[in-house]
C-alpha positions, 0 to 999 in steps of 0.5 A, a space after each residue: 813493405 809488409 812481413 812475410 809469414 809462413 807457417 807450416 801445419 805439422 799433420 800425426 805423423 812423427 817421432 820424437 828423434 825424426 821430429 828433433 832433427 826436423 825443428 832444428 833445420 826449420 829453426 836453422 832455414 828461419 834464423 837465415 832469413 830476414 823479413 820474415 815470420 813463421 810458425 808451426 802448427 805442432 800436434 799436440 802430442 809434440 807440443 812440449 818437445 817442440 816448445 823445448 826445441 824452439 824456445 830460443 827462437 822467437 
């Protein structure tokens, strides 16, 4: 069976504190799934924050 691939497209709205909470919830949800690959398409202004918060989830 093929692995499922889930991609979330993130629009420009956001703030650093709200982003952190969102990314932590996404990481927790992904950690509970098996057989699924996930990606988050992040707006440029939040790339550095996302990289820091999700670097251990690969």
